[in-house]
Rosetta silent file (secondary structure, phi, psi, omega in degrees, C-alpha in Angstrom):
SEQUENCE: MSQAGSHHKITYIEFSASDVARAKHFYATVFGWEFQDYGPDYANFAAAGAGIDGGFMKGETSGKPAPLVVLYSADLKATEEAIVVAGGTIVVPTFEFPGGRRFHFADDVENVLAVWTE
SCORE:     score description
SCORE:     0.000 S_00000001
   1 L     0.000  133.213 -179.666   12.715   12.363   -0.306 S_00000001
   2 L   -72.222  147.370  172.865    9.599   14.425    0.896 S_00000001
   3 L  -108.553    8.006 -171.764    6.270   13.486   -0.392 S_00000001
   4 H   -45.772  -38.764  176.057    4.665   16.679    0.780 S_00000001
   5 H   -66.869   -8.748 -176.505    3.449   17.514   -2.727 S_00000001
   6 H  -106.707   18.395 -176.881    1.580   14.249   -2.853 S_00000001
   7 E   -57.532  125.301  174.564   -0.780   14.958    0.132 S_00000001
   8 L    68.386   24.043  171.499   -3.947   12.914   -0.248 S_00000001
   9 L  -109.430  158.320  177.009   -2.809   11.444   -3.614 S_00000001
  10 E   -71.376  125.155  179.392   -2.344    7.813   -4.533 S_00000001
  11 E  -124.601   -6.092 -170.311    1.362    6.977   -4.187 S_00000001
  12 E  -158.592  148.748  176.441    1.462    3.218   -3.745 S_00000001
  13 E  -137.901  134.792 -173.238   -0.471    0.047   -4.573 S_00000001
  14 E  -127.049  137.788 -179.711    0.022   -3.148   -2.778 S_00000001
  15 E  -112.737  145.407  164.143   -1.072   -6.725   -3.878 S_00000001
  16 E   -80.680  146.291 -178.417   -1.469   -9.875   -1.897 S_00000001
  17 E  -145.690  130.436  173.231    0.408  -12.869   -3.165 S_00000001
  18 L   -65.743  -26.657 -175.117    0.290  -16.487   -1.838 S_00000001
  19 L  -140.619   97.318 -174.123    3.882  -16.909   -3.051 S_00000001
  20 H   -58.192  -45.735 -174.363    5.877  -13.511   -3.124 S_00000001
  21 H   -61.465  -43.409  175.970    8.833  -15.164   -5.019 S_00000001
  22 H   -63.826  -36.254  175.185    6.492  -16.480   -7.722 S_00000001
  23 H   -63.268  -45.802  179.741    4.805  -13.040   -8.070 S_00000001
  24 H   -61.967  -42.905  177.665    8.159  -11.448   -8.400 S_00000001
  25 H   -56.686  -52.179 -178.746    9.221  -13.962  -10.996 S_00000001
  26 H   -60.311  -56.409 -177.997    6.097  -13.404  -13.089 S_00000001
  27 H   -64.273  -30.655  173.230    6.182   -9.604  -13.069 S_00000001
  28 H   -73.053  -40.085  174.214    9.855   -9.498  -13.699 S_00000001
  29 H   -60.672  -55.751 -172.761    9.563  -11.925  -16.649 S_00000001
  30 H   -75.076  -44.000 -169.847    6.545  -10.447  -18.242 S_00000001
  31 H  -114.697   -5.813  178.497    7.007   -6.638  -17.514 S_00000001
  32 L    80.067   11.824  178.857   10.694   -6.283  -16.599 S_00000001
  33 L   -63.663  147.132  176.671    9.928   -5.059  -13.084 S_00000001
  34 L  -112.911  145.164 -177.458   12.722   -4.947  -10.548 S_00000001
  35 E  -122.499  156.159  169.689   12.197   -5.631   -6.830 S_00000001
  36 E  -119.378  123.415 -178.524   13.605   -4.843   -3.393 S_00000001
  37 E   -83.420  145.391  174.217   13.041   -7.549   -0.808 S_00000001
  38 L  -129.065   64.660 -175.908   11.967   -6.617    2.801 S_00000001
  39 L    86.060  176.865 -177.860   12.226  -10.158    4.100 S_00000001
  40 L   -70.495  -11.527 -171.362   10.616  -13.323    2.640 S_00000001
  41 L  -106.868   -0.098 -177.430    7.072  -11.924    2.909 S_00000001
  42 E  -151.117  136.257  175.856    7.364   -8.622    1.212 S_00000001
  43 E  -144.199  137.117 -177.426    8.903   -7.133   -1.933 S_00000001
  44 E  -111.591  157.569  177.194    8.384   -3.691   -3.477 S_00000001
  45 E  -124.580  156.206 -173.876    8.660   -2.445   -7.050 S_00000001
  46 L  -103.769  151.694  175.628    9.430    1.126   -8.247 S_00000001
  47 H   -57.244  -28.435  179.626    7.454    3.503  -10.393 S_00000001
  48 H   -52.357  -44.041 -175.674   10.406    3.672  -12.764 S_00000001
  49 H  -100.255  -30.189 -174.542    9.498    0.190  -14.077 S_00000001
  50 H  -100.913  -21.950 -171.507    5.775   -0.178  -13.034 S_00000001
  51 L    97.420  -22.611  177.843    4.402    3.332  -13.407 S_00000001
  52 L  -151.129  146.779  172.150    3.601    3.523   -9.656 S_00000001
  53 E   -73.149  149.107 -174.848    5.461    2.391   -6.606 S_00000001
  54 E  -170.935 -178.767  175.870    4.024   -0.762   -5.111 S_00000001
  55 E  -160.607  177.858  179.147    4.639   -4.110   -3.598 S_00000001
  56 E  -124.985  128.429 -177.535    3.616   -7.658   -3.062 S_00000001
  57 E  -115.853  131.285  174.720    2.759   -8.885    0.496 S_00000001
  58 E   -58.964  129.367  172.941    2.361  -12.557    1.438 S_00000001
  59 L  -177.368 -178.612 -176.413   -1.247  -13.073    2.187 S_00000001
  60 L   -67.617  135.459 -179.843   -4.501  -14.753    1.301 S_00000001
  61 L  -126.496    9.980  179.508   -5.529  -14.611   -2.307 S_00000001
  62 L   -75.786  167.455  179.483   -8.637  -16.802   -2.411 S_00000001
  63 L    74.116 -135.870  178.632  -11.968  -15.275   -3.215 S_00000001
  64 L  -117.606   78.107  179.674  -11.740  -11.819   -4.912 S_00000001
  65 L   -60.325  137.055  177.239   -8.462  -10.336   -3.788 S_00000001
  66 L  -122.547  144.003  177.621   -8.192   -6.629   -4.334 S_00000001
  67 L   -66.082  153.331  176.517   -5.127   -4.475   -4.403 S_00000001
  68 E   -97.245  114.853 -179.553   -4.593   -2.185   -1.474 S_00000001
  69 E   -87.700  132.967 -177.439   -4.454    1.472   -2.720 S_00000001
  70 E  -115.742  128.041 -179.488   -2.283    3.616   -0.530 S_00000001
  71 E  -104.295  156.056  179.568   -2.584    7.378   -0.223 S_00000001
  72 E  -109.743  146.108  176.564    0.000    9.704    1.253 S_00000001
  73 L  -136.719  132.391  176.094   -0.754   12.343    3.986 S_00000001
  74 L   -70.136  -20.563 -178.233    1.390   15.111    5.119 S_00000001
  75 L  -141.138   87.918 -167.546   -0.509   14.913    8.455 S_00000001
  76 H   -59.484  -44.136 -174.563   -1.493   11.357    9.267 S_00000001
  77 H   -67.446  -38.259 -174.277   -3.404   12.126   12.456 S_00000001
  78 H   -72.875  -36.326  175.713   -5.568   14.849   10.791 S_00000001
  79 H   -63.001  -47.240  175.432   -6.307   12.516    7.935 S_00000001
  80 H   -61.892  -39.461  175.929   -7.400    9.813   10.214 S_00000001
  81 H   -61.842  -40.612 -177.926   -9.634   12.151   12.192 S_00000001
  82 H   -66.139  -35.563  176.636  -11.243   13.330    8.925 S_00000001
  83 H   -61.573  -44.673 -179.869  -11.932    9.750    7.835 S_00000001
  84 H   -64.554  -42.055 -178.857  -13.698    9.004   11.113 S_00000001
  85 H   -65.261  -34.583 -176.163  -15.744   12.227   11.052 S_00000001
  86 L   -81.905   -2.325  178.643  -16.847   11.484    7.458 S_00000001
  87 L   107.057   -1.735 -179.448  -18.159    7.928    8.508 S_00000001
  88 L   -81.093  169.395 -176.621  -15.156    5.831    7.748 S_00000001
  89 E  -133.237  140.886  179.837  -13.705    3.297   10.205 S_00000001
  90 E   -80.263  118.238 -176.196  -10.037    2.527   11.031 S_00000001
  91 E  -103.284  -23.280  170.516   -9.610   -1.188   10.339 S_00000001
  92 E  -134.848  118.353 -177.036   -5.788   -1.425   11.002 S_00000001
  93 E   -68.419  170.899 -177.360   -4.482    1.200   13.479 S_00000001
  94 E   -60.890  135.568  171.877   -1.314    3.130   12.698 S_00000001
  95 E  -137.674  165.364 -178.276    1.862    1.018   12.576 S_00000001
  96 E   -98.049  148.070  172.706    5.405    1.636   11.644 S_00000001
  97 E  -144.049  167.250  179.113    7.146    0.057    8.541 S_00000001
  98 L   -58.615  113.918  176.579   10.514    0.730    6.857 S_00000001
  99 L   111.016  -10.256  179.913   10.053    4.257    5.591 S_00000001
 100 E   168.769 -148.959  178.598    7.152    5.600    7.656 S_00000001
 101 E  -139.191  147.572  178.954    3.883    4.949    9.254 S_00000001
 102 E  -153.340  164.427  172.998    0.477    3.969    8.043 S_00000001
 103 E  -137.359  158.664  179.051   -3.000    2.931    8.844 S_00000001
 104 E  -114.545  145.004 -174.777   -5.770    1.128    6.888 S_00000001
 105 E  -136.228  155.125  167.159   -9.465    2.427    6.771 S_00000001
 106 E  -108.687  131.277  175.512  -12.788    1.428    5.349 S_00000001
 107 L   -73.398 -171.754 -178.230  -14.894    4.168    3.727 S_00000001
 108 L   -81.915    3.110  172.067  -18.586    4.287    4.192 S_00000001
 109 L  -123.009   26.164  163.860  -19.266    1.909    1.373 S_00000001
 110 L    76.295   15.905  165.983  -16.715   -0.742    2.645 S_00000001
 111 L   -74.373  132.390 -177.738  -13.749   -0.044    0.376 S_00000001
 112 E  -103.378  125.924  171.552  -10.468   -0.601    2.237 S_00000001
 113 E  -128.437  176.712  174.931   -7.510    1.773    1.668 S_00000001
 114 E  -132.232  161.277  173.596   -4.463    2.830    3.497 S_00000001
 115 E  -127.479  131.985  176.772   -2.737    6.209    4.325 S_00000001
 116 E  -129.886  165.430  174.985    0.874    6.613    5.002 S_00000001
 117 E  -148.159  162.867  178.212    3.386    9.221    5.973 S_00000001
 118 L   -72.457    0.000    0.000    7.114    9.447    6.388 S_00000001
């Protein structure tokens, strides 16, 4: 399904979890969310149950973990260039994942977000 109408809008949110299975159990039990697994280190949930598409990725959760907000871009390269011109930095170069490609960036006040495309 095309996301063209979602250009530069938040379409996904990703949380770190030290134990993805435990996170899935918690959110399924408390909120009734359903998950699709992409290996042992990643599970996503759908907007139908959670209000927004998102996922849990195995990762460090000590300190003050923050969710990763993910925006969509119809033109990933142009968005990346605009971020750099505006003073942002690319902190994770573009990579492929099931369903598309994305990169992570820091804005000029050190918030880290991601941008994806199909």
